[in-house]
Phi, psi and omega in degrees: 000130181249134179235115183276134181292143177092350181254105175270204179125184181292321180299315179300315180294323176296316174302315180295321183294311179302313180302321177294317181293326177292322181297311184298320177294324180294314183291325180290320176300315180302313177297316175300323177299313176302314181297314182293328174293321179300312180298315181299319179301306182299318185294318179299318184293312181296326181298317180289317191266338186236305187290312183291308173302320175299324178292327176288320178293322179296312182304316180292323181292327181293321176292322179293326178289331174297318181293314178300327181290315180298320182301311174311307180305307181303316174305317176295319181295318175299316185295324184260008174262146184241113181247126178264324184283159179295329177295316176290335173292324182287323177298319184298317181294323181290324179293321181292323181287325177292321179288330177291331180285346182286127180233110187292338183277347181247002184296322186253017178298311178299319177304307182298320181295326181284325189248012183294149173241162176284145176300147177288153175295140180296142180269130182263134175247118185237139181291128176282102182292342183288343179289340185240017179297324188262024183266004180056035174082001180278333177248129185243138178300140179059016179235139178281141180266120174252105178216187181294344180271339183240346189297320178292321180294320176299320178295310179299320175299320177296321180294318178296317178295318181293326174293317176300319179294323176297313178302314177300316182294325175298316176298317184289333178290332180282341182264355182295150184300332182297336175278359184233016184284320184278147178247149183293141177064013179066016180258145182222107176262175179296319180293325181292316183295323182294312184302316184294324182292317179297319180296319178301317178293324176294315178290339178290319179296311177296331178291320181302315186294316182295322176300319179293322177297316183294324179296322179296314183290325176300318181293320178293327180294313183299321180293318181291316181297322175300316182293320181285325173297331178293325179296314180063221184263015181277164182292141181290124182292162178285140182276335179220137186268116178252025186283160178296326178297323177295322179290321182291322179297316182296326179289320181293316179295318180297317181297317182294325184276327182275333185282320183069284176205173182292329179294335180291319176298318185298319183293321179292328179291320184293321184295317185288331179290320176303314181298319180297316178301322180298322178282329184286329194304315182293341185258003180290147180284154179289164179295152183293144176293158185294321181272139179294141180252137184292141181289151178292158177285135178278150184244000176137173183291322183292318179297315185294324180288319176296323178291318178294329181281328177261004183287338184235065176295334181291322180292327179289321177296317183289329177295318176300316181293325175301315180292320179292324180296317182295324176294320179291000000 
């Protein structure tokens, strides 16, 4: 695409508008890419160190709660059973001793030691620098671009992240153990204790997930704030350069790359001439007959002039085609 300096108009404004929109879309995509990489790094780290171990702990706590429930059931059976003979009394004592020896927190120690696995290696998320090689220095790897095309988007994104962080903190405060310590009427039965333990373990899992989400959003917030703070009170830079000097440089570079040598222009001209001849061939008149034919009677200069002007519509059409091909 060639833009000649000094020629304004509607087409030049349209080209500038399209170029500015393309630059804005590119810069916004770049910023989203940087933020997603940041989010992926934090989530992968939390998945290895918090979420996956927390899931195993939650599963173990659920199984331990089942053991505790069965123990309570058997204790109630022992409590409300009446054995009169010495034999049954001995059995009763053995059952009581066996039940007392059950410790739900140690029941799965052997299982976990036997089947435990080594932690997985961390996955590295690296910015693909080849994506910004042709950006003329406006897009930098792992850095947010702050210009007139992206500054409002960054501020909106920052406000959304801060709101999400606040909501996550409020949810975590509601799930904290301090809000579930007291029991109604001050009574605590075995079922109440068991239910409270299950609730605490479930809340612990949800709290860990909320903390991981907060860390992701906090990391993105720090990245956006750092980029905006670097701008400070200075004027927001332009995202795309639409100056005439830039167009002239672009035209000179394009002409140097597109022209090549004089022979390339000659080849293009010959190619266009071949196409024109191909269009003309079906419309050419046949050769004149051997015997002369009497010329038709003329009716005046006006008729002959109008006939000469409109007698070759094919030629006019082909001239237009030739001009269009030359422009292309």
